[in-house]
N, C-alpha and C positions, 0 to 999 in steps of 0.2 A: 473582359473589358476589351481585350485584343479583338475579339470576334465582331464586335459591334461595329468597326469601320468598314469590314468587307459587307456587312449587311446594310449599313447605310450607303455605301457606295453602290450596291446592287439595286436599293431602292431609288438612288439618284437616277442612274440610267433609265429606269422605267419611267420617272417623271419627265426626264428630258426626251424620251422617245415619245411619250403621249404629247407633250407641247409641240415637237416637230411635227408629227403626225397632224395634229390639230391645225396647225398653221399652215401646212402645205395643203391640206384639203381644202380649207377656207380659201386659200388662193385659187385652187381649181374652181370652186363654186364662183368666184369673182370673174374669172375668164369664160364663162358661158355666154352663149349670145343670147340677147334679149329676145324673147318670143312674140312681144308686141311690137317690136319693129319689124320681125320676120312676117307676121300677119299681115302688116300694114303693105309691106312690099307684095305680098301674094294678092292681096285685095285690088292693088293698083292695077296689076297684071290682068286680073280676072275681069276688071271692069273696063279696062282700056285696051284689051287684047287685040293686037294689030296695031296699035298705036305707040311705039316705042317711046316717044317724046313725052308720053304721060306717066311712064312708069315710075314708080318710086325706087331710087337706087341708093336707099340708105346703107344697104350691105350689097356685096357682090354675089352675083347669082348668074345662072344660065337657064333660058327658057327652051325647052324640045317641044316640037309638035308632037302630034300622034304618032308619027313615023320615026321618032327619035332623031329628027334633023334639027340642028341649031337655028332657032329663029331670032334669038336675043342673047347677047350676054353684055354684062356691065363693062368688062375687059378682058384682053387675052390672059391666057395662064390660067384659066379656071377649067374644072373638070367638064368636059362636053359630051360626055355618055354616062349613061346609067352604072355601067361596070366600074368606070374608073371613079364616080363618085361613091360608089359602095367601097372601093378599096381604100378610099381616102377617109372613109367614115363621115362623109358629110351627109347633110339632110336633104331628103328627096319628097317633095310635096306635089301634090296633084292641082293641076290648073283646071277649075270647073267653071263652064259656061252654061248657067241652066242646070240641068240635071246631068250634062255631058261632060266626061273629061275630055279636055283638048289639048292637053300637053302636061309636061313635067317641069317643075322648077327646082333646080339644083342649088342648094343654098351653100356658098362657099364658107368654111369655117377657117379663119385665120388664126383661130386660138387652139387648133389641134396641136400645133407643134409646142406651143407654151404648155399646154396641158401635159404632153408627154414629156417634156422637160421637166416639168414638175414631179411628175409621177417617177421619172428617172432618179431625181433628187431624193425623192421619199423612198424608193426602194434601196438607194445607197446609204441613206442615213439610218435605214432599219438594220442592213447588213452590219455597217460599222459599230452601231450600238450593241447588235446581238453578238458580234465578235467580243467587244469589251464585255458583255455580260458572261459570254463562256470562259473569258480569260480571269475575270474576278471568281467566277463559279470554281475554275480549275485551280487557281491559287488558294482558294479558300479550302477546296477539298484537299489538296497537298499539305496545307497547314494543319487541317484537321486529321488527316492521316498521320503526319509526323508527331503531333502533339498529343493525340487521343488514341487513334486506331491502334497504330503500331505498338505504342507502349502498353495498351491494353492487351493486344496479342501476345507480347513479351511476357507479360505478367501471367497470362493464361498458360502459355507453355511452360514457364517457371514453376506455376503451382503444379502442374502435371508431372514436372520432374521430381518436385519435393513429395509429391505423392506416392513416386515410384521409389523414393528412398534416397534420391540423388542430391545431397546437401553441399557437395565440394564447389560447385560452380556457382559464384554469385551473380546476383543482377544487377547489371551495369545501371548506376544510378545517373539521372540527367535531370536536373532540376527547371530545364527549360520547358519540359511539358507538364500538363496538368496534374499529372500523376508522380511530379517528382518527389514530394515529400512522402507519398505513400510507397512510392518504390523503396525510398531508404527505409521506411518503416518494415516493408515486406522483407528486405534484405536483412535487418536486424533480426527480424522473427526466424529467418533460415539460419543466421549466425547462432541464434539462441538455441534453435533445434539442435543444430550441428554439435554446440557444446554439452546440450543435456544428452545427445546420442553418445558422444564420446565418453561423458563421464558415465553415462549408463553403461556403455561397453566396456569401460575400465574397470566399473564395479563387477560388471560380470566375469570379466576375464579374471580380476582378482579372486572373486569368489570360486571360480573354475580351477584357478591356479592352487588357491586353498585346499579346495576339495581333492585335487589331484595331489598335492602334498600329503594331504592327511591320509589319503587312500593309499599312498605308497608308504607312509610311516606305519600305518596300521598293519600293513602286510608282515613286516618283521616280528612283531610280538605275537600275531597271529599263527605265524609258523612256528615260533616257539612253543605256544601252546600246543598245537597239533604235534608236533614233534614229543613234547612232554607227555601227551596224552597217549600217543603210541607206544612209549616205552612203559609206562605205567601199565598200560593194557597187557603187554608182554609179561610184566613183572608180577601183575597180579595173580593169585591163586584162587581168589574167592570169584565165583560165577557172578555175584552181584556187582562187585567191585569191578570186575571186567566189562560189564552192562555200563556202569557209570562212564567208564573211560572211553568205551565206543561211542555213548551218547555225545561225550566232550568232542571226539573226534568228528562225527558227524556233523555237529553243529559249527565247528571250525571250517569244515568244507563249505556250509552254507554262507557263512561271513565271508569267507574267501571270494565266493562267487559273486556275492552283493557288492563287495569292495572293487572287484575287477570291473563290474557293470558300472559301479559309480565313477571309476576312473575313466573307463572308455567313454562315457557319455560327456564328460566335463571336458575333454581334449578334442573330441570328433564332432560335436554337435554344429560345428561351423559348416562342415561339408554337406549338411542336409538342405542347402540352399538348392532350390529348383532349377534346372536349367533345360529349356525346350527348345532346341535348334529346328530351324527350317529353311527352306530355300529362298534364297535373295539373288536380286542381280547385283553385282559387285557396285554399280552406280551409288548405292545406300551407303557406302563407305565414305564417300566425299561430305555427305549430310552428317553422318556420325562423328567425322573428324571436326566439321565445323562447330558442331554442338559442344565437344570437348575443348576446342582450341578457342576459348573465349577470348584471349589476349592476341589472337591473330598473329601468333608466332611462327606457323607452319609454312605460310604462303601459298603458292599456287600447287595444285594436286592434280595428279592425271592418273586415274585408277584404269587398269586393263579390263577389258570386257569379259566377263565371265560370270558364273552362278556359283553363290557361295553357300556355305550351311553354317548358320550362325544363329544364336538366340540374340535378338536385336537388343533387347534390355541389358543383358549380361554383356554383350559385346560392347554396348555404349558405357557400362559401368567399368570395363576393362581400360577403354580408351581414357577415361576420365582419371583413373588410377594413374595410368601412364604419365598423360599431360599434367597433371597434378603435382607428381614426383619432379617432372622436369622444371615445372616453374618453381617448385620449393626448393630444390636443390642446385638447379643450374642456372636458371633466370636468363637464358640465350635464345637464340633463334632455333627453330627446330626444323630437321629436314625429315620429310615424309616421303618414301620411295617404295616401290612395288618391284617384285620379281615372280613372274607366273611360270610355273612348271606343270607337271602332268598332274600332280595330285594336290598342290597347295598355291595359294596366293600368299606370297610372304611379304607382310607390311613391315618395313623398318621404320622406326620413330627413333631419331637420333638428335641428342641436344650436343652442344658444345662445351659443356661444363667439366668439372674435374674428375668426373666419374667416381667409382668406389673403390677402395682397397681390394687387392688380391684376396685378401683374406675374408672380406665381407662377400665378394661377389657370389660364391657358391651357397651362401646362407640367405640371401635376399629373399628367396620364394618360400621360406620356411614361415610356419605362423607365428606372428609377434616378432619376427627378427627385424631389426633396425639397423642400418650401417653406422659406422663410427663418426660419419659426419651428421647424423641427425640429433645430437644431442640438444641442441637449442631449437629443433623443429617440433611442432605437434603432430601428433599421429599415433595409430595404434599398432602398426607394423602388419596390417593386413592386407593392405593393397595389392601388392605383387602375388601375396600367398591366393588371394580370391582370384586374381587375373589369371594364374597359372591354374588354379581349380575350374575356372569357367572354360578356358581354353582346351583343357584336357576333355570336358564333358562336350565339347563342341566338335570332338575329333581332331584338335588341332595342337599347338605347342606354343609355349612362350620360351624364348631364347633372350638371355641378358648377356651383353658384352660389354668390356672395356676396349674401345677403339683409341687410335692415337690422339684424336682431338676432340672426344667425348665419349658419352656413354649411350648405347643403343640398345633398344627393346624390340625384338622381332617377333611379331605374331605370325604363325603358320596357320592359315584359314583354309580349312577344307574345302575344295572345290567339288562340284558335282555337274 
């Protein structure tokens, strides 16, 4: 409904423009000279040529002879040559006697100045109305961009990030645009997917932990069976009994290998995530930081110019993990600084929270590890583990430090 007023205003300007044009064009027609009067004056000159007293002087004019000399004029101040008359846009008629042209009549047009003024007003009116139309269209476009185009682009980008598995950054809701309610539903979907993913991850982790525990618990009785079978093999005197003990021993070796494989797969499958780094200009870091810092806590960022070696998706996920941790546990302003040396561009992301305990600090990069300050926060304990994993596979490093006034995570980014 709000867009209708812009359409109405635009249509109104077209109607006003049409009315003004019609009115001014009509006035131009009204100011034109009467051809009947002009023709009467011409006939009086042709009939009474040489007798000025008999000329019809209803309009102002000048008579030139065949040599362009002035032979008659109704008053001073009129165009007295063909050249001046042409410049003034005045009417020039032939004076004919019989079949012979004996001179020229230059009809003075008093209305040319008025017509010019009307045309100037018409042009000015068209320009003003056109400016109003452009203004209305610009305001309408900006409103359309703010309320439809930009929100749609944001949702498109958001959908792409969800498709890439990034479920931590919410879609900012704004009920002022037409997608307000849809945006809320879209973010509720993200939250539901994130919850489902967390629950799924928890179930998978529980299953893996259970498998790992069972695998570990099975090793002891299997080792006992193997040890017993080896003793029985040595004590047995009959070949057939020895064969049975040897079979038991070989089967326990097979079971041990299977349990080891099961244990390793349950705790190492997270590291099978693909990381494919390539060359980028360092300016991309500002964009990636803006994507992760959706609460705008980092302020202005200046990135040194160089070429870096990263996997864009994995590095974006690494930044998301660090910023989300800062939001969750510190909720303060964030300082992002850079130091460039021969091999690395070192990006320090520092908040001003309480940090973590000295006991927790060396454990934060372990899988499923969570600090003692995280008991009331949701999370799976994989963020910094994955960030460390991604950075290592991009030939970089993750350094975590407690500083005097906050907690800092430094990403060592390989330069090329």
